[in-house]
BASENU-825705 format. One record per residue (C-alpha): residue in one letter; x, z, y. Coordinates in nm, 2 decimals. Last residue first. Layout:
residues N
> A, X, Z, Y
...
This chain:
residues 251
> G, -1.68, 3.32, 2.09
> A, -1.76, 3.36, 2.44
> H, -1.99, 3.08, 2.59
> P, -2.04, 3.21, 2.95
> G, -1.68, 3.33, 2.96
> V, -1.46, 3.56, 2.74
> D, -1.38, 3.59, 2.38
> S, -1.20, 3.27, 2.39
> A, -1.21, 2.92, 2.23
> R, -1.29, 2.76, 2.55
> T, -1.27, 3.00, 2.86
> V, -1.10, 2.75, 3.11
> F, -1.33, 2.47, 3.03
> A, -1.66, 2.64, 3.03
> D, -1.60, 2.81, 3.36
> Y, -1.48, 2.48, 3.52
> L, -1.77, 2.30, 3.40
> T, -2.03, 2.54, 3.53
> E, -1.83, 2.57, 3.85
> R, -1.84, 2.19, 3.91
> L, -2.21, 2.17, 3.84
> A, -2.25, 2.47, 4.08
> R, -2.06, 2.27, 4.35
> D, -2.26, 1.95, 4.31
> E, -2.07, 1.71, 4.50
> A, -1.91, 1.55, 4.18
> H, -1.60, 1.36, 4.25
> T, -1.29, 1.53, 4.10
> M, -1.42, 1.81, 3.89
> V, -1.70, 1.59, 3.75
> A, -1.48, 1.30, 3.66
> L, -1.20, 1.52, 3.54
> F, -1.43, 1.69, 3.28
> S, -1.57, 1.37, 3.15
> P, -1.25, 1.17, 3.10
> M, -1.09, 1.51, 2.97
> E, -1.35, 1.59, 2.71
> L, -1.54, 1.89, 2.82
> T, -1.87, 1.72, 2.79
> I, -2.15, 1.56, 3.02
> R, -2.46, 1.44, 2.88
> W, -2.68, 1.22, 3.13
> G, -3.07, 1.15, 3.08
> S, -3.21, 1.11, 2.74
> Q, -3.08, 1.24, 2.41
> G, -3.02, 1.08, 2.08
> D, -2.66, 1.18, 2.04
> R, -2.50, 0.84, 2.13
> E, -2.76, 0.81, 2.40
> A, -2.64, 1.10, 2.58
> A, -2.28, 1.02, 2.55
> A, -2.36, 0.66, 2.68
> R, -2.54, 0.81, 2.99
> F, -2.25, 1.03, 3.06
> M, -2.01, 0.73, 3.04
> D, -2.22, 0.52, 3.25
> R, -2.24, 0.79, 3.51
> A, -1.86, 0.82, 3.51
> S, -1.83, 0.45, 3.57
> A, -2.10, 0.45, 3.85
> P, -1.88, 0.69, 4.04
> L, -1.97, 1.05, 4.08
> G, -2.05, 1.16, 4.43
> A, -2.42, 1.26, 4.34
> L, -2.44, 1.34, 3.97
> R, -2.68, 1.65, 4.02
> S, -2.92, 1.38, 4.20
> E, -2.95, 1.22, 3.86
> D, -3.19, 1.50, 3.73
> D, -3.21, 1.50, 3.36
> V, -2.84, 1.66, 3.31
> D, -2.74, 1.77, 2.95
> L, -2.44, 1.99, 2.94
> S, -2.21, 1.97, 2.63
> W, -1.98, 2.21, 2.44
> A, -1.89, 2.17, 2.06
> N, -1.62, 1.92, 2.11
> T, -1.42, 2.14, 2.33
> A, -1.47, 2.44, 2.12
> D, -1.36, 2.24, 1.80
> L, -1.05, 2.13, 2.00
> L, -0.95, 2.47, 2.13
> N, -1.00, 2.62, 1.77
> N, -0.81, 2.35, 1.61
> A, -0.51, 2.40, 1.86
> F, -0.53, 2.78, 1.79
> R, -0.51, 2.72, 1.40
> T, -0.21, 2.47, 1.47
> T, -0.03, 2.73, 1.70
> L, -0.10, 3.00, 1.45
> Q, 0.04, 2.80, 1.15
> S, 0.34, 2.69, 1.32
> L, 0.40, 3.04, 1.43
> E, 0.39, 3.16, 1.09
> S, 0.65, 2.90, 0.96
> K, 0.88, 2.97, 1.24
> L, 0.85, 3.34, 1.17
> A, 0.92, 3.27, 0.80
> K, 1.23, 3.06, 0.89
> Y, 1.37, 3.33, 1.12
> R, 1.33, 3.58, 0.86
> A, 1.53, 3.38, 0.63
> K, 1.80, 3.32, 0.88
> D, 1.82, 3.69, 0.94
> S, 1.89, 3.76, 0.58
> S, 2.16, 3.48, 0.57
> P, 2.33, 3.62, 0.87
> L, 2.28, 3.43, 1.21
> D, 2.49, 3.19, 1.36
> V, 2.27, 2.88, 1.29
> G, 1.98, 3.08, 1.43
> A, 1.77, 2.79, 1.57
> L, 1.87, 2.87, 1.92
> R, 2.24, 2.83, 1.83
> F, 2.15, 2.49, 1.68
> D, 1.96, 2.38, 1.98
> R, 2.27, 2.48, 2.23
> I, 2.47, 2.23, 2.00
> A, 2.22, 1.97, 2.00
> N, 2.19, 2.01, 2.38
> E, 2.55, 1.96, 2.45
> V, 2.57, 1.65, 2.23
> V, 2.28, 1.49, 2.38
> R, 2.43, 1.59, 2.73
> R, 2.75, 1.43, 2.65
> Q, 2.55, 1.10, 2.57
> E, 2.36, 1.12, 2.89
> V, 2.67, 1.18, 3.10
> T, 2.82, 0.87, 2.94
> L, 3.11, 0.95, 2.68
> E, 3.48, 0.94, 2.82
> A, 3.48, 1.32, 2.85
> F, 3.44, 1.34, 2.47
> D, 3.76, 1.14, 2.42
> D, 3.99, 1.44, 2.31
> R, 3.72, 1.54, 2.07
> D, 3.61, 1.88, 2.08
> A, 3.23, 1.79, 2.16
> V, 3.21, 1.57, 1.84
> A, 3.36, 1.83, 1.64
> R, 3.11, 2.07, 1.78
> Y, 2.85, 1.81, 1.64
> A, 3.01, 1.81, 1.31
> A, 3.04, 2.19, 1.30
> F, 2.65, 2.23, 1.35
> L, 2.59, 1.97, 1.07
> A, 2.80, 2.17, 0.83
> E, 2.62, 2.50, 0.94
> N, 2.28, 2.36, 0.87
> Q, 2.07, 2.63, 1.04
> G, 1.88, 2.37, 1.28
> L, 1.86, 2.12, 1.03
> E, 1.66, 2.35, 0.78
> T, 1.46, 2.50, 1.06
> A, 1.36, 2.15, 1.15
> Y, 1.28, 2.05, 0.80
> D, 1.10, 2.36, 0.71
> S, 0.88, 2.32, 1.02
> L, 0.81, 1.95, 0.94
> K, 0.71, 2.04, 0.57
> P, 0.48, 2.32, 0.70
> L, 0.32, 2.09, 0.95
> C, 0.25, 1.80, 0.71
> A, -0.04, 1.94, 0.52
> E, -0.20, 2.03, 0.85
> Y, -0.20, 1.66, 0.97
> A, -0.35, 1.54, 0.65
> E, -0.62, 1.80, 0.65
> R, -0.70, 1.72, 1.01
> L, -0.71, 1.35, 0.96
> E, -0.98, 1.40, 0.67
> A, -1.17, 1.66, 0.86
> T, -1.18, 1.42, 1.16
> N, -1.00, 1.43, 1.49
> M, -1.00, 1.13, 1.72
> V, -0.83, 1.26, 2.05
> A, -0.60, 1.56, 1.93
> N, -0.54, 1.44, 1.58
> L, -0.49, 1.08, 1.68
> H, -0.21, 1.20, 1.92
> S, -0.04, 1.42, 1.67
> V, -0.05, 1.12, 1.41
> P, 0.08, 0.89, 1.68
> A, 0.36, 1.13, 1.74
> W, 0.45, 1.18, 1.38
> A, 0.57, 0.83, 1.30
> R, 0.78, 0.75, 1.59
> E, 0.90, 1.11, 1.60
> L, 1.05, 1.08, 1.25
> R, 1.22, 0.73, 1.32
> D, 1.36, 0.88, 1.64
> E, 1.51, 1.17, 1.46
> L, 1.69, 0.95, 1.23
> A, 1.80, 0.72, 1.51
> E, 1.95, 1.04, 1.68
> M, 2.15, 1.12, 1.37
> P, 2.27, 0.76, 1.37
> A, 2.38, 0.79, 1.73
> V, 2.55, 1.13, 1.68
> F, 2.76, 1.02, 1.37
> D, 2.94, 0.69, 1.36
> E, 2.87, 0.56, 1.73
> W, 2.92, 0.92, 1.88
> G, 3.21, 1.05, 1.69
> Y, 3.28, 1.24, 1.37
> P, 3.60, 1.20, 1.20
> A, 3.55, 1.38, 0.96
> G, 3.31, 1.41, 0.65
> R, 3.21, 1.14, 0.41
> E, 2.98, 1.42, 0.25
> L, 2.83, 1.49, 0.60
> R, 2.72, 1.12, 0.63
> E, 2.57, 1.12, 0.27
> A, 2.39, 1.45, 0.34
> I, 2.25, 1.34, 0.65
> A, 2.12, 1.01, 0.49
> E, 1.96, 1.18, 0.23
> R, 1.79, 1.43, 0.42
> N, 1.66, 1.17, 0.65
> D, 1.54, 0.97, 0.37
> A, 1.34, 1.25, 0.21
> L, 1.18, 1.35, 0.55
> I, 1.10, 0.99, 0.60
> R, 0.93, 0.94, 0.27
> D, 0.74, 1.28, 0.28
> I, 0.61, 1.18, 0.63
> A, 0.50, 0.84, 0.53
> P, 0.33, 0.99, 0.21
> E, 0.15, 1.27, 0.42
> I, 0.01, 1.04, 0.71
> H, -0.10, 0.71, 0.53
> A, -0.41, 0.86, 0.36
> P, -0.53, 0.99, 0.69
> E, -0.55, 0.62, 0.82
> I, -0.34, 0.43, 1.07
> R, -0.44, 0.05, 1.11
> D, -0.60, 0.07, 1.46
> F, -0.33, 0.31, 1.58
> A, -0.06, 0.06, 1.51
> P, 0.19, 0.26, 1.73
> L, 0.40, 0.02, 1.96
> D, 0.71, -0.16, 1.84
> P, 0.90, -0.17, 1.52
> T, 0.69, 0.09, 1.38
> D, 0.66, 0.02, 1.01
> L, 0.66, 0.34, 0.82
> L, 0.36, 0.47, 1.00
> P, 0.18, 0.16, 0.92
> N, 0.19, 0.22, 0.57
> S, 0.14, -0.09, 0.35
> M, -0.01, -0.01, 0.00
């Protein structure tokens, strides 16, 4: 089966990405990356920009080009199947990031690049990539004792799970809220495009009038153009208290 997440020469093929593509693509890329990193470290020094840092950056770019479209789709076109596939990949990505961040051989290779006599001859951007990588290794606990590394990994995994749970709650709360308006005068100041959007939302849900939601195009249209102060206040209160235990729709 062709997988659009593994073939990204240009822009993401959003129209072809299906939930079934996600986990196989991420599994494949993570496996390929691990193999490539292990092979490069096995060859050993010397380590330079062209033969080490640039290939490492390419590996990260490939992973990002696959995962970024998935994250975007999960945020804007969330379905049960997409959410399940997305969440199945999160622990794998977290483990991979921690594994790389605590890889002492990889850390030593980046330090070797920074210690080269010709390091100063690299561009400002190239030097910054190397310096930031060394910083990130230290922030990932590469210098910690083994017991603390294990604790760090467990905390990162827990944080990833909590972050995802919060994001899901926020998305669900956003999608669950709507306001039906029957009096068109309340929409004074809004452009025709916004009114058409609200009308289409109402018709899609089998309602008359106009339906305003907390989705960003709807929310921004009201907050930017609506002359009705009470309408703006209603949306603002609902928006800033989403997925919380306070506000007009607590819980």
